[in-house]
FIFIBA-918569 format. One record per residue (C-alpha): residue number from 1; residue in one letter; x, y, z. Coordinates in steps of 0.25 Angstrom, whole numbers, plus 5000, padded with zeros to 4 digits. Layout:
! residues N
+-----+-----+------+------+------+
!   n ! res !   xx !   yy !   zz !
+-----+-----+------+------+------+
! NUM !   A !    X !    Y !    Z !
...
+-----+-----+------+------+------+
END
This chain:
! residues 104
+-----+-----+------+------+------+
!   n ! res !   xx !   yy !   zz !
+-----+-----+------+------+------+
!   1 !   X ! 4873 ! 4977 ! 5171 !
!   2 !   X ! 4859 ! 4975 ! 5177 !
!   3 !   X ! 4847 ! 4971 ! 5168 !
!   4 !   X ! 4836 ! 4981 ! 5167 !
!   5 !   X ! 4823 ! 4977 ! 5173 !
!   6 !   X ! 4814 ! 4969 ! 5164 !
!   7 !   X ! 4825 ! 4969 ! 5153 !
!   8 !   X ! 4821 ! 4955 ! 5149 !
!   9 !   X ! 4807 ! 4951 ! 5152 !
!  10 !   X ! 4804 ! 4937 ! 5156 !
!  11 !   X ! 4794 ! 4928 ! 5148 !
!  12 !   X ! 4783 ! 4931 ! 5158 !
!  13 !   X ! 4786 ! 4946 ! 5158 !
!  14 !   X ! 4785 ! 4946 ! 5143 !
!  15 !   X ! 4772 ! 4939 ! 5143 !
!  16 !   X ! 4766 ! 4948 ! 5154 !
!  17 !   X ! 4769 ! 4960 ! 5145 !
!  18 !   X ! 4764 ! 4953 ! 5133 !
!  19 !   X ! 4751 ! 4951 ! 5140 !
!  20 !   X ! 4749 ! 4965 ! 5142 !
!  21 !   X ! 4751 ! 4970 ! 5127 !
!  22 !   X ! 4737 ! 4970 ! 5123 !
!  23 !   X ! 4729 ! 4970 ! 5136 !
!  24 !   X ! 4729 ! 4974 ! 5150 !
!  25 !   X ! 4729 ! 4962 ! 5160 !
!  26 !   X ! 4729 ! 4958 ! 5174 !
!  27 !   X ! 4739 ! 4948 ! 5179 !
!  28 !   X ! 4730 ! 4936 ! 5178 !
!  29 !   X ! 4727 ! 4940 ! 5163 !
!  30 !   X ! 4742 ! 4941 ! 5160 !
!  31 !   X ! 4745 ! 4928 ! 5166 !
!  32 !   X ! 4734 ! 4921 ! 5158 !
!  33 !   X ! 4738 ! 4928 ! 5145 !
!  34 !   X ! 4753 ! 4924 ! 5147 !
!  35 !   X ! 4749 ! 4910 ! 5149 !
!  36 !   X ! 4740 ! 4909 ! 5137 !
!  37 !   X ! 4749 ! 4917 ! 5128 !
!  38 !   X ! 4761 ! 4908 ! 5131 !
!  39 !   X ! 4752 ! 4895 ! 5131 !
!  40 !   X ! 4756 ! 4893 ! 5146 !
!  41 !   X ! 4771 ! 4894 ! 5144 !
!  42 !   X ! 4771 ! 4906 ! 5152 !
!  43 !   X ! 4763 ! 4907 ! 5165 !
!  44 !   X ! 4763 ! 4918 ! 5175 !
!  45 !   X ! 4761 ! 4915 ! 5189 !
!  46 !   X ! 4756 ! 4926 ! 5198 !
!  47 !   X ! 4770 ! 4929 ! 5204 !
!  48 !   X ! 4777 ! 4930 ! 5191 !
!  49 !   X ! 4766 ! 4938 ! 5185 !
!  50 !   X ! 4764 ! 4948 ! 5196 !
!  51 !   X ! 4780 ! 4950 ! 5198 !
!  52 !   X ! 4780 ! 4953 ! 5183 !
!  53 !   X ! 4769 ! 4963 ! 5184 !
!  54 !   X ! 4775 ! 4970 ! 5196 !
!  55 !   X ! 4788 ! 4971 ! 5188 !
!  56 !   X ! 4781 ! 4976 ! 5175 !
!  57 !   X ! 4774 ! 4987 ! 5183 !
!  58 !   X ! 4787 ! 4991 ! 5190 !
!  59 !   X ! 4793 ! 4993 ! 5176 !
!  60 !   X ! 4781 ! 5000 ! 5171 !
!  61 !   X ! 4778 ! 4989 ! 5160 !
!  62 !   X ! 4764 ! 4987 ! 5165 !
!  63 !   X ! 4754 ! 4995 ! 5172 !
!  64 !   X ! 4743 ! 4991 ! 5181 !
!  65 !   X ! 4730 ! 4997 ! 5176 !
!  66 !   X ! 4719 ! 4990 ! 5184 !
!  67 !   X ! 4716 ! 4983 ! 5197 !
!  68 !   X ! 4704 ! 4975 ! 5200 !
!  69 !   X ! 4705 ! 4968 ! 5213 !
!  70 !   X ! 4718 ! 4960 ! 5212 !
!  71 !   X ! 4717 ! 4961 ! 5197 !
!  72 !   X ! 4727 ! 4971 ! 5191 !
!  73 !   X ! 4728 ! 4974 ! 5176 !
!  74 !   X ! 4740 ! 4978 ! 5169 !
!  75 !   X ! 4744 ! 4985 ! 5156 !
!  76 !   X ! 4757 ! 4986 ! 5148 !
!  77 !   X ! 4764 ! 4999 ! 5148 !
!  78 !   X ! 4771 ! 5005 ! 5137 !
!  79 !   X ! 4784 ! 5001 ! 5144 !
!  80 !   X ! 4779 ! 4987 ! 5145 !
!  81 !   X ! 4775 ! 4987 ! 5130 !
!  82 !   X ! 4789 ! 4992 ! 5127 !
!  83 !   X ! 4796 ! 4982 ! 5136 !
!  84 !   X ! 4788 ! 4970 ! 5130 !
!  85 !   X ! 4791 ! 4975 ! 5116 !
!  86 !   X ! 4806 ! 4975 ! 5119 !
!  87 !   X ! 4805 ! 4961 ! 5125 !
!  88 !   X ! 4798 ! 4956 ! 5112 !
!  89 !   X ! 4810 ! 4963 ! 5104 !
!  90 !   X ! 4820 ! 4956 ! 5113 !
!  91 !   X ! 4814 ! 4942 ! 5111 !
!  92 !   X ! 4812 ! 4944 ! 5096 !
!  93 !   X ! 4827 ! 4947 ! 5096 !
!  94 !   X ! 4830 ! 4935 ! 5104 !
!  95 !   X ! 4822 ! 4926 ! 5095 !
!  96 !   X ! 4829 ! 4932 ! 5082 !
!  97 !   X ! 4843 ! 4929 ! 5088 !
!  98 !   X ! 4838 ! 4915 ! 5091 !
!  99 !   X ! 4833 ! 4913 ! 5077 !
! 100 !   X ! 4845 ! 4918 ! 5071 !
! 101 !   X ! 4854 ! 4909 ! 5080 !
! 102 !   X ! 4846 ! 4897 ! 5076 !
! 103 !   X ! 4846 ! 4899 ! 5061 !
! 104 !   X ! 4856 ! 4891 ! 5053 !
+-----+-----+------+------+------+
END
């Protein structure tokens, strides 16, 4: 049985959605925000970032809202917010399982 598109988000995908929760951003702003938020643990190169942005637009998780030269600004859609919250719930469930397994 095939997996639905974007059923599981990669760490980079997760942080791109997170970067748009409170503010619309262009790609460079997203990459800088993710690097700062993760203290350098997650770095988004242009190839990775723009592949994610294209996929997210295709899946209607984000929407382009402005173009100024080469600078494109994106916003999170309601579907994108829903998908982000689903992923947060999934990760919390994983952590709960791990904590229960580690308990004596």
